[in-house]
C-alpha positions in Angstrom: -0.2 163.0 92.0 2.6 160.6 92.7 1.7 157.1 91.7 5.0 155.7 93.0 3.8 156.0 96.6 1.0 154.0 98.2 -0.7 157.2 99.4 -0.7 158.7 96.0 -1.9 155.6 94.3 -4.8 155.2 96.8 -5.8 158.8 96.4 -5.9 158.3 92.6 -8.0 155.1 93.0 -10.5 157.0 95.2 -10.9 159.6 92.4 -11.4 156.9 89.8 -13.9 155.1 92.1 -15.9 158.3 92.5 -16.2 158.6 88.7 -17.4 155.0 88.5 -19.8 155.3 91.4 -17.9 152.4 93.1 -18.4 151.5 96.7 -14.8 151.7 98.1 -11.1 151.2 97.6 -8.7 148.9 99.4 -5.0 148.2 99.5 -3.9 145.0 97.9 -1.1 144.3 100.4 1.4 145.5 97.8 2.6 149.1 97.6 2.2 149.3 93.8 -1.4 148.0 93.7 -4.8 149.2 94.9 -8.2 147.8 94.3 -11.6 149.5 93.5 -14.5 147.5 94.8 -17.9 148.2 93.1 -21.2 147.8 94.9 -22.2 145.0 92.5 -19.3 142.9 93.7 -16.9 143.5 90.8 -13.3 144.3 91.8 -10.7 146.2 89.7 -7.0 146.3 90.5 -4.9 149.4 89.4 -1.1 149.3 89.1 1.2 151.9 87.6 3.6 151.0 84.8 6.1 153.6 85.8 8.7 153.4 83.0 6.1 154.2 80.4 3.8 156.4 82.6 0.9 154.1 82.1 -1.7 152.5 84.3 -2.9 148.9 84.0 -6.4 147.9 85.2 -7.2 144.3 85.8 -10.5 142.6 86.7 -9.9 140.5 89.8 -11.7 137.1 90.0 -14.1 136.9 92.9 -16.4 134.3 94.3 -19.4 135.4 92.2 -17.4 136.4 89.1 -14.9 133.6 88.6 -14.9 134.2 84.8 -13.1 137.5 85.4 -9.9 135.5 84.7 -10.9 135.6 81.0 -11.3 139.4 81.0 -8.3 141.1 79.4 -6.6 143.8 81.3 -6.5 147.3 79.8 -3.7 149.9 79.9 -4.2 153.7 79.8 -1.9 156.7 79.8 -1.3 158.4 83.2 -0.7 161.7 81.3 -3.8 162.5 79.2 -4.3 166.0 78.0 -6.3 168.0 80.6 -9.5 169.8 79.5 -9.8 173.6 80.1 -9.8 174.4 83.9 -8.9 170.7 84.7 -5.8 169.7 86.6 -3.6 166.9 85.5 -4.7 164.7 88.4 -8.4 165.2 87.6 -7.7 164.5 83.9 -6.0 161.2 84.7 -8.8 160.0 87.0 -11.5 161.0 84.4 -9.5 159.5 81.5 -9.0 156.2 83.4 -12.7 155.9 84.4 -13.8 156.5 80.9 -11.6 153.7 79.6 -12.8 151.4 82.4 -16.4 152.1 81.4 -15.9 151.7 77.7 -13.4 148.8 77.6 -13.3 146.8 80.8 -16.8 146.8 82.3 -18.5 145.5 79.1 -16.1 142.6 79.1 -17.0 141.8 82.7 -20.7 142.1 82.0 -20.4 139.7 79.1 -18.4 137.2 81.3 -21.0 137.2 84.0 -23.4 134.2 84.1 -26.8 135.5 83.1 -30.1 134.4 84.6 -33.3 134.1 82.5 -34.8 136.8 84.8 -32.0 139.2 83.6 -33.2 138.8 80.0 -36.8 139.6 81.1 -35.6 142.7 82.9 -33.5 143.8 80.0 -36.5 143.5 77.7 -38.6 145.6 80.1 -36.0 148.3 80.4 -35.5 148.5 76.6 -38.6 150.7 76.6 -36.6 153.5 78.3 -35.8 156.4 75.9 -32.3 156.6 74.5 -30.0 158.9 76.3 -26.4 159.8 75.1 -23.6 158.3 77.1 -26.1 156.6 79.6 -27.4 153.0 79.8 -29.0 150.5 82.2 -26.6 148.1 83.7 -27.9 144.6 84.8 -25.7 142.2 86.7 -26.1 139.1 88.8 -25.2 139.9 92.4 -24.9 137.6 95.4 -27.1 139.1 98.2 -26.2 138.4 101.9 -29.3 136.5 103.1 -30.4 136.8 106.8 -30.1 133.0 107.1 -26.5 133.0 105.7 -27.4 131.5 102.4 -25.4 132.5 99.3 -28.4 133.5 97.3 -27.9 135.4 94.0 -30.0 138.4 93.1 -29.7 140.5 90.0 -29.4 144.3 90.3 -30.3 147.1 88.0 -28.8 150.6 87.9 -28.9 153.5 85.5 -25.3 154.6 84.7 -24.3 158.1 83.7 -20.8 159.5 83.1 -20.9 160.6 86.7 -21.9 157.3 88.2 -25.1 155.5 89.1 -28.2 157.7 89.1 -30.3 157.9 92.3 -32.9 160.0 90.4 -33.7 157.2 87.9 -33.7 154.3 90.4 -37.4 154.5 91.4 -38.5 154.5 87.8 -36.3 151.4 87.0 -38.0 149.7 89.9 -41.4 150.7 88.7 -40.7 149.3 85.2 -39.5 146.0 86.6 -42.5 145.7 88.9 -44.8 146.3 85.9 -42.9 143.4 84.2 -44.0 141.1 87.0 -40.9 141.2 89.1 -40.4 142.1 92.8 -37.9 144.8 93.7 -35.8 146.1 96.6 -34.4 149.6 96.7 -31.8 150.0 99.5 -32.0 153.3 101.4 -29.8 155.9 99.7 -28.7 153.6 96.9 -29.0 153.9 93.2 -29.2 150.1 92.9 -32.5 148.2 92.4 -32.5 144.5 93.3 -35.1 142.4 91.6 -36.3 138.8 91.6 -39.2 136.6 90.6 -42.1 136.6 93.1 -41.6 133.7 95.5 -43.8 130.7 95.0 -44.5 130.4 98.8 -44.8 133.9 100.1 -43.9 134.5 103.8 -46.5 135.8 106.1 -44.7 139.2 106.2 -42.6 140.5 103.4 -40.1 142.4 105.5 -38.2 141.0 108.5 -35.4 142.1 110.9 -32.1 140.2 111.1 -28.7 141.0 112.8 -26.5 143.0 110.4 -23.8 140.6 109.1 -20.3 141.7 110.1 -21.4 144.9 111.9 -23.5 146.1 114.7 -27.2 146.9 114.2 -30.2 145.3 112.6 -31.0 144.9 109.0 -34.5 145.5 107.5 -34.5 142.6 105.0 -36.8 142.1 102.0 -37.5 138.3 102.1 -38.6 138.3 98.5 -35.1 139.2 97.2 -33.0 138.7 100.3 -31.6 142.2 100.0 -31.2 144.6 102.9 -33.2 147.9 102.7 -31.5 149.7 105.7 -29.6 149.1 108.9 -31.0 150.4 112.3 -29.3 150.6 115.7 -32.4 149.7 117.6 -34.1 146.3 117.0 -37.5 147.4 118.2 -37.5 150.4 115.9 -36.4 148.3 113.0 -39.3 145.8 113.7 -41.8 148.7 113.6 -40.4 149.8 110.3 -40.6 146.2 109.0 -44.3 145.9 110.1 -45.1 149.2 108.4 -43.4 148.2 105.1 -45.1 144.8 105.1 -48.5 146.6 105.5 -47.7 148.9 102.6 -46.9 145.8 100.5 -50.2 144.2 101.4 -52.1 147.4 100.5 -50.4 147.5 97.1 -51.4 143.9 96.5 -55.0 144.6 97.4 -55.0 147.6 95.1 -53.5 145.6 92.3 -51.0 148.3 91.4 -47.2 148.0 90.9 -46.5 151.3 92.7 -48.7 152.8 95.4 -46.5 155.8 95.3 -43.7 157.0 93.0 -41.4 159.9 93.8 -42.0 163.0 91.7 -45.7 162.0 90.9 -49.0 162.6 92.7 -50.7 159.4 93.5 -53.6 160.0 91.0 -51.2 160.3 88.1 -49.0 157.2 88.7 -51.0 155.0 86.3 -50.7 157.5 83.4 -48.0 156.3 81.1 -47.7 159.8 79.5 -47.0 161.3 82.9 -44.6 158.6 84.0 -42.7 159.3 80.8 -42.3 163.0 81.8 -40.9 162.0 85.1 -38.5 159.6 83.6 -37.2 162.2 81.2 -36.6 164.7 84.0 -34.9 162.1 86.1 -32.6 161.0 83.3 -31.5 164.6 82.9 -30.3 164.5 86.5 -33.3 166.2 88.1 -34.3 164.7 91.4 -37.9 163.5 91.9 -39.5 164.9 95.1 -40.4 162.3 97.8 -37.2 160.2 98.3 -36.6 159.7 102.0 -32.8 159.8 101.6 -32.5 163.2 99.8 -32.1 166.5 101.6 -34.6 168.7 99.7 -33.5 171.8 101.6 -30.4 171.6 99.5 -31.6 169.7 96.4 -34.5 170.9 94.4 -37.0 168.3 93.4 -39.7 168.1 90.7 -43.2 167.1 91.4 -46.0 166.5 88.8 -49.6 166.9 89.7 -53.0 167.4 87.9 -53.2 170.5 85.8 -56.0 173.1 85.3 -58.0 171.0 83.0 -58.2 167.4 81.6 -55.2 166.4 79.6 -52.9 168.8 81.4 -50.5 168.5 84.3 -48.4 170.9 86.3 -44.7 170.3 86.9 -43.4 172.1 90.0 -39.9 172.8 91.2 -39.9 172.2 95.0 -37.5 173.2 97.7 -38.3 172.6 101.4 -39.8 173.9 103.6 -42.9 172.7 101.9 -44.6 175.3 99.7 -41.3 176.9 98.6 -42.4 176.5 94.9 -41.4 180.1 94.0 -39.5 181.5 97.0 -40.1 185.2 96.1 -43.8 184.6 95.8 -44.3 182.8 99.1 -41.9 184.4 101.6 -38.7 186.4 101.7 -35.9 184.8 99.8 -32.5 185.9 98.5 -32.4 187.0 94.9 -30.0 184.2 94.2 -32.6 181.6 95.2 -35.2 183.3 92.9 -32.6 183.1 90.0 -31.9 179.5 90.8 -35.7 178.7 90.7 -36.0 180.4 87.3 -33.0 178.4 86.0 -34.4 175.1 87.2 -37.8 175.8 85.8 -36.4 176.8 82.4 -34.3 173.5 82.4 -37.5 171.5 83.2 -39.4 173.3 80.3 -36.6 172.6 77.8 -36.7 168.9 78.5 -40.5 168.6 78.4 -41.0 169.9 74.9 -41.9 167.1 72.5 -44.3 165.8 70.0 -47.9 165.9 71.2 -47.1 168.3 74.1 -47.7 172.0 74.6 -45.4 173.4 77.4 -46.0 176.8 79.0 -44.3 178.4 82.0 -46.5 179.9 84.8 -45.9 181.3 88.2 -47.0 178.0 89.8 -44.7 175.9 87.6 -44.9 174.5 84.1 -48.1 173.4 82.4 -47.8 170.5 80.0 -50.9 169.8 77.9 -51.1 166.5 75.9 -52.6 166.6 72.5 -54.7 164.5 72.1 -55.4 164.1 75.8 -54.4 160.6 77.1 
């Protein structure tokens, strides 16, 4: 990696951005500077300090984060010691990202203007179990509104050493809804936008608006102003909006925060014990089954459904096509897939052991029995 060239510096910035889960990188117009732009609007500028083989990272003031001017830059070495089987380039990107997470991002978060709603969300998310090197990140984010208003909307993400977690996002949203907030989960994103329910609710929660700055049509949640997804065809987008608005109305009539929740059968969603199981699996990086933006032919998902008796549930490891719970038992499958199934199942079982639970592995998945029954 040659940080003295624009191409080398930009390649390095992309590696750091991948570690941070950032949205993109951009040249700053100067050959010795490149920017990392995060999905929550924060911008970081990287510049090499060549004589001392060090890298300086500065928080760039933006429209929504003007207080970044008070955030002190940090400097890290460009030659950290690589770990076993790690190249020097990878070690430098990892080392830089670790220092940004530990030293710079907390400064930025403290400098952001906080809304009262953020404090409510932080209180709600404090119920999540502790997890080493992971945390919930709450920031105040400006959301492009379909009417062009500069509305602000907070966003929640679950951060891991590898970036924001898509697996945990649905459960963050569920917790926030149970705290009385409304949420938007953009398609394919690990971010959860949240807001207070509007005083005067529109006739339909979801609407269609021209995508700002690009072709296509945005499906917009009018409660938060956040875009869920962009479609090429306006008529198709309107059909999706009507369907999503109908689901919201059904949830309101049912009086439940979550009509469905990935990884859980519908009759178990209101069980706090079972939701806790799903959150623990998601925090460990296992993907809940049922997300529309995940390819489950490549990524195995977990699914929790009622067990053989009261007070027990089954935890299945699923791989599409549907029914491929244990490949060797359902249809012909390579031995490597059977071994992969067994490894995944064992990983689920190790995580699920805990006080008040009995965990046993069966051919149809894992049985978890609660004692006493919830």
